[in-house]
N, C-alpha and C positions, 0 to 999 in steps of 0.2 A: 146797357147804355153807359157810355163813358162820362165821367165828371169833367165838365169844362169850366174853366175860369174866364173864358171869353164870353161876356154877356152880350156882345154885339158881333155878328158875323156879316161880312160883306163879300159877295162874289159877283163877278162879271161873266156873262156868256157872250162870246163873240159870234156874230152872225153875218154871213156874206150877203144874203138876200132876205128881206123881211116882207113877206106878202100878207101876213095876218095883221089885224089891227089890235089896238089895246083892248077893244071890246071882246075879241076872241080869247085873249088871255084872261080877262075878268070872268067871262062866262065859264071857261074851263076850271079856273080856281074855285069859283063859287060852287060849281056842281060837283067837283071831285073832292074838295077839301072841306066844304061846309063853313068857310070863314065868312065873316060879315065885313062888307066894304065899309071902311071908316072915312075914306077920303079919296078924292079923284081930282086930278089936274091934267094939264096938257102933257100927255105921255107918261103919267104917273098914276099908280094905284097904291092905296095903303089899306091894310087890313088889320083888324083886331083878331087875334087868335084867342079863343076862349080859354078860360081856366080849366085845368085838368088835375088829375091826382098827382101828376109829375111836375106841374108848372102853375105859376100864378098868372099865366098868360103872356103873350108876346105881341109885338107890333111888327108888321112886315111891310116893307115898301119895295115896289117894283117900278123902275124907271127905264123907259125905252129911249135910247139916244141913237144917233146915227151909227149903225153897225154893231151896237151892243145893247145888252139888257143888264141892268144893275139890280141885284137882289140884296136887300138888307133885312136882317131880323134882329130884334133886340128885346130885352125883357121889359114888360110893361111896368113892373114894380121897380122903382128907381133904386131901392136899397138892396135888391137881389144881387148877390155876389157869385152864385153858382147857378148855372142854367141846366145842369144835368144833360147837356148835349142837345137840348131842345131847339136852340137857334140854328145849329148846324143841320139838324133834321128838317126844320122848316125850309131852309135854303136848298137842301138836296131834293126835297119833294117838289119845290117850285121849279128847280132846274130840270127835273125829269119831265114835268108837265110842259114846260116851255119847249124843250127839245122835241117832245111828241108833236106839238103844234107846228114847229118849224119843219120837221121831217114830213109831216102830212101835207104841208103846203108846197113842198118841193116837187 
């Protein structure tokens, strides 16, 4: 795992058609990732990623807007300066799950 000095990662996924609801994304992420839902708003999900041996935990926010899905991951501990690649891994895992949902709905 590469050392990363980016303690916040943001990626967008462009989607042409979006047939699934935010509920489908929430269900998929909770069942596959085991993360705890920390907050929910109109078109937004926010998760607490638990503490592990490699990390003091992260926060992840997924926002669905017209034609795109925004994924953000940042370190929970404000003074953390190295994330050991964990934020990028969170974003990549979510992108994979969202792409699976999008492709299965097409």
